[in-house]
C-alpha positions as CSV (number, residue, x, y, z in Angstrom):
1,M,16.4,27.8,-10.0
2,S,20.2,27.5,-11.9
3,G,20.2,29.2,-15.4
4,E,21.9,26.3,-16.8
5,L,19.4,23.1,-17.7
6,T,20.6,19.7,-16.2
7,L,20.3,16.8,-18.6
8,E,17.5,15.6,-16.8
9,C,16.0,19.0,-16.8
10,A,16.3,19.1,-20.4
11,H,14.9,15.9,-21.8
12,L,12.0,16.3,-19.2
13,A,11.1,19.3,-21.3
14,R,11.2,17.9,-24.5
15,E,9.4,14.4,-23.3
16,L,6.5,17.5,-22.3
17,A,6.7,18.8,-25.6
18,G,6.1,15.8,-27.3
19,L,3.0,15.1,-25.3
20,R,1.9,18.8,-25.9
21,A,2.4,17.7,-29.3
22,T,0.1,14.6,-29.2
23,T,-2.6,16.5,-27.9
24,G,-2.5,18.9,-31.0
25,L,-3.4,21.8,-28.2
26,S,-2.0,25.1,-28.5
27,L,-0.1,27.0,-25.1
28,A,-3.6,28.4,-24.8
29,G,-5.6,25.4,-25.3
30,L,-2.7,23.8,-22.3
31,A,-4.1,26.7,-20.1
32,A,-8.0,26.2,-20.9
33,R,-7.5,22.8,-19.8
34,T,-5.2,22.5,-17.0
35,T,-4.4,23.9,-13.8
36,A,-1.5,26.2,-15.0
37,S,-1.5,29.2,-17.2
38,K,-0.2,30.0,-20.4
39,S,3.1,31.6,-19.3
40,S,3.9,28.6,-16.8
41,W,3.5,26.1,-19.5
42,Q,5.9,28.2,-21.9
43,R,8.2,27.8,-18.9
44,Y,7.4,24.2,-18.2
45,L,8.0,23.5,-21.9
46,G,11.0,25.5,-22.2
47,G,12.8,23.7,-19.1
48,T,12.8,26.5,-17.1
49,Q,11.0,25.3,-14.2
50,I,9.8,22.0,-13.7
51,P,6.1,21.3,-13.3
52,P,4.3,19.5,-9.9
53,P,3.4,15.9,-10.4
54,E,-0.3,16.9,-10.5
55,L,0.1,19.1,-14.1
56,V,2.2,15.9,-15.8
57,T,-0.4,13.9,-14.8
58,E,-3.4,16.1,-16.2
59,L,-1.3,16.2,-19.4
60,C,-1.4,13.1,-19.8
61,A,-4.4,12.4,-19.7
62,L,-5.0,15.1,-22.3
63,A,-2.0,12.9,-24.3
64,G,-3.8,9.6,-23.5
65,E,-0.9,8.0,-21.9
66,P,0.3,6.4,-18.8
67,P,1.4,8.6,-16.5
68,A,4.3,6.5,-14.5
69,R,7.1,6.7,-17.1
70,L,6.6,10.7,-17.2
71,L,6.0,11.0,-13.3
72,A,9.6,9.1,-13.2
73,L,11.6,11.8,-15.7
74,R,10.4,14.7,-13.2
75,E,11.7,12.6,-10.2
76,L,14.7,12.4,-12.0
77,A,15.0,16.0,-13.0
78,E,13.9,17.3,-9.5
79,L,16.8,15.4,-7.9
80,S,19.6,16.5,-10.6
81,R,18.1,20.0,-9.3
82,R,18.2,19.6,-5.6
83,H,21.7,17.8,-5.7
84,P,23.8,18.9,-8.3
85,Q,27.0,16.7,-9.0
86,P,29.6,18.2,-6.7
87,R,33.0,19.7,-8.0
88,P,35.7,17.9,-6.4
89,A,37.7,19.8,-4.5
90,P,41.3,21.3,-5.1
91,P,44.1,18.6,-3.8
92,A,46.1,19.5,-0.3
93,P,49.4,20.8,-0.9
94,P,51.9,17.7,-0.6
95,A,53.4,17.6,3.0
96,S,57.4,18.3,3.4
97,E,59.2,15.0,3.5
98,E,61.9,16.0,5.2
99,P,62.1,18.4,8.4
100,S,63.6,21.1,8.2
101,R,66.7,21.3,9.3
102,K,67.4,24.0,12.3
103,T,70.7,25.3,14.0
104,G,70.7,26.4,17.6
105,P,68.8,25.2,20.6
106,A,65.2,23.4,20.0
107,T,62.5,25.6,20.2
108,A,58.9,25.0,21.9
109,E,57.0,24.2,18.6
110,E,59.5,21.3,17.8
111,P,58.7,17.7,19.2
112,P,60.9,16.2,21.8
113,A,63.6,13.5,20.2
114,A,63.1,10.2,20.0
115,G,63.5,8.3,23.6
116,T,63.3,11.6,25.1
117,P,60.7,11.9,28.0
118,D,58.2,14.6,27.3
119,T,58.5,17.2,30.4
120,G,55.3,18.1,31.1
121,R,54.9,20.6,28.1
122,P,51.1,21.2,26.9
123,H,50.5,19.7,24.1
124,A,49.5,21.4,20.9
125,P,46.0,21.1,19.9
126,P,45.0,19.0,16.7
127,P,44.5,21.1,13.7
128,A,40.7,22.4,13.5
129,A,38.7,20.8,10.6
130,P,38.4,23.7,7.7
131,A,34.9,25.0,7.5
132,S,34.3,23.3,4.8
133,V,34.3,19.7,6.3
134,P,31.3,19.9,7.7
135,R,29.3,21.0,4.9
136,L,30.7,18.4,3.0
137,R,29.7,15.8,5.3
138,R,25.6,16.7,5.4
139,F,25.9,17.0,1.5
140,L,27.6,13.7,1.6
141,R,24.6,12.5,4.1
142,R,22.1,14.4,1.8
143,R,23.4,12.8,-1.4
144,K,23.1,9.1,0.1
145,V,19.5,10.0,0.7
146,A,18.8,11.2,-2.7
147,L,20.7,8.5,-4.1
148,A,18.7,6.1,-2.1
149,G,15.6,7.9,-3.8
150,A,16.9,7.7,-7.2
151,G,17.2,3.8,-6.8
152,A,13.6,3.1,-6.2
153,L,13.4,5.3,-10.1
154,A,15.8,3.0,-11.2
155,T,12.9,0.6,-13.2
156,A,11.7,3.9,-14.5
157,A,14.5,5.3,-15.6
158,M,15.5,2.1,-17.3
159,V,12.3,2.4,-19.5
160,A,13.4,6.3,-20.0
161,G,16.9,5.2,-20.9
162,A,16.9,5.9,-24.6
163,L,15.6,9.2,-24.4
164,L,17.5,10.5,-21.4
165,L,20.6,9.5,-23.9
166,G,19.5,10.5,-27.1
167,G,20.7,13.9,-26.2
168,A,19.7,17.2,-27.7
169,K,20.0,15.8,-31.0
170,E,17.5,15.2,-33.5
171,E,18.6,11.0,-34.3
172,P,20.0,9.6,-30.9
173,E,23.0,7.5,-30.7
174,D,22.3,3.8,-31.3
175,I,22.4,2.3,-27.5
176,G,20.3,-0.8,-28.1
177,V,16.9,-0.3,-25.9
178,W,14.0,-1.8,-25.9
179,P,10.8,0.1,-27.6
180,G,7.7,1.2,-25.9
181,C,5.4,-0.6,-28.5
182,V,5.7,-3.0,-31.4
183,G,3.1,-3.1,-34.2
184,E,-0.6,-3.2,-33.0
185,R,0.5,-1.5,-29.8
186,C,1.9,1.3,-31.3
187,R,-1.5,2.4,-32.9
188,G,-2.4,6.1,-32.3
189,K,1.1,6.5,-29.8
190,Q,3.9,8.8,-30.4
191,A,7.3,7.6,-31.8
192,Q,9.4,9.9,-29.5
193,S,7.9,9.2,-26.7
194,Q,8.4,5.4,-27.0
195,G,11.5,5.5,-28.1
196,C,10.9,4.2,-32.4
197,G,13.0,7.0,-33.4
198,L,16.1,6.2,-32.3
199,K,18.4,5.3,-34.3
200,G,18.5,1.2,-32.3
201,S,15.1,0.7,-33.7
202,G,16.3,1.3,-37.5
203,M,14.3,4.0,-37.8
204,R,14.8,5.4,-41.3
205,T,13.0,8.6,-43.7
206,V,11.3,6.5,-46.1
207,A,10.2,9.4,-48.1
208,E,10.5,13.2,-48.0
209,R,9.0,16.2,-50.3
210,E,9.3,20.4,-49.9
211,Y,6.9,22.6,-50.0
212,G,7.7,26.2,-50.7
213,R,11.2,27.7,-49.0
214,Q,11.6,25.4,-46.5
215,T,8.7,23.3,-45.1
216,V,9.5,19.6,-45.5
217,V,7.6,16.5,-44.8
218,E,8.8,12.8,-44.1
219,L,7.6,9.8,-43.9
220,R,9.3,7.5,-41.2
221,Y,9.1,3.9,-40.5
222,S,10.9,1.6,-37.4
223,P,11.4,-1.8,-38.0
224,T,11.9,-2.2,-34.6
225,C,8.6,-1.0,-33.4
226,R,7.2,-2.1,-36.9
227,A,4.9,1.0,-37.1
228,S,5.1,4.3,-39.6
229,W,4.4,8.3,-38.7
230,V,4.6,11.4,-40.3
231,R,6.3,14.6,-39.2
232,I,6.6,18.3,-40.8
233,R,9.3,20.8,-40.3
234,F,8.8,24.4,-40.7
235,G,5.2,24.2,-41.2
236,A,2.5,27.4,-41.6
237,T,0.2,27.4,-38.4
238,G,-3.1,26.0,-39.6
239,D,-1.0,23.2,-41.8
240,R,-2.4,20.0,-41.6
241,I,0.0,16.3,-41.7
242,E,-2.0,13.0,-42.2
243,I,-0.9,9.0,-42.5
244,T,-2.6,6.8,-44.1
245,G,-2.9,3.3,-44.1
246,P,-3.6,0.6,-46.8
247,D,-6.7,-0.2,-45.0
248,K,-8.1,3.9,-44.8
249,E,-6.9,4.2,-41.2
250,S,-5.6,7.7,-40.8
251,Q,-3.8,9.9,-37.9
252,S,-3.0,13.5,-38.3
253,A,-1.7,16.5,-36.4
254,E,-1.9,20.3,-37.1
255,V,0.8,23.1,-36.6
256,A,-1.3,24.9,-33.9
257,D,0.9,27.9,-33.2
258,K,4.8,29.5,-33.6
259,F,6.0,26.6,-31.1
260,D,4.5,23.8,-33.6
261,A,6.1,25.9,-36.9
262,Q,9.3,26.4,-35.0
263,N,10.1,22.6,-34.1
264,Y,9.3,19.0,-36.0
265,L,5.6,18.2,-35.3
266,P,4.8,14.3,-35.9
267,T,1.6,12.5,-36.6
268,P,1.1,9.5,-34.1
269,M,1.9,6.2,-35.4
270,L,0.1,3.8,-37.7
271,A,0.8,-0.1,-37.1
272,G,2.9,-1.3,-40.1
273,G,5.7,-1.1,-42.9
274,P,5.6,2.1,-44.8
275,E,4.5,-0.3,-47.9
276,G,0.8,1.2,-48.8
277,M,1.0,4.1,-46.1
278,T,0.3,7.6,-47.7
279,A,1.9,11.0,-46.2
280,C,-0.4,14.2,-46.7
281,L,0.3,17.9,-46.6
282,V,-3.0,19.9,-46.1
283,R,-2.4,23.8,-46.6
284,A,-3.9,26.1,-44.3
285,D,-3.7,28.7,-46.9
286,G,-6.8,27.8,-49.2
287,G,-6.7,23.9,-48.3
288,E,-4.4,22.8,-51.2
289,R,-3.7,18.8,-50.7
290,H,-0.3,17.1,-51.3
291,C,0.0,13.6,-50.9
292,F,3.0,11.1,-51.5
293,G,4.2,7.7,-50.5
294,Q,7.1,5.4,-50.9
């Protein structure tokens, strides 16, 4: 596989990482519960390799997510690797507009003058096509097949479009797409995988607190999804974050390893607005509890 990630591969890796965060498992935990090793999971989550569909289904089962959307993203990533966009060929040099004017008698290389019968001179064979032309024609035939397969994935791609167009930025641009869930249907699901963290959802950070030198905990809300969640940035291994609603229902996530500590780690969502929601950080070293609300 090429060392340069395609956009589709990068976003597949990000979605897989989001599902892994949902499971709360470390890489060693994933290896123990699936058919892939820890080193393989490192490559899949890093985007350097595309996991087989069976492994995507296993991860979705652990995260409690339907596999159809992730399998569609995987197929798009596979197509982008098998059929990368070809670079345009350099333009051919322009043909001379005027024939060269020669002095002296015509040579055998010159065509007969207009109105002059051909005296039986053998015609020169037409110029052979460049060697690259057959290869280009074969590529275009394969490209048609690939595009036909991609067309079958159009519906799934539209569902995943918000995530694919979001880029590698923390906050994707407002692209006006429908979220994957609303209200009660968001309970227990990840904001990233449902598109609730997009600017198009009106998502905002309602409140945040800093702890220590770099740990930040945020209470977030999406009006379009009508759901809230908490996330931690630069936590320590063993730290736990929680979100608790007015009815005492809660969701939590724990920083399981270095991978979690170096990335944003969110809790699953709770239905409802931020009013009455409480965000908490429970420190690994001593169990000290820090809570705040809107």
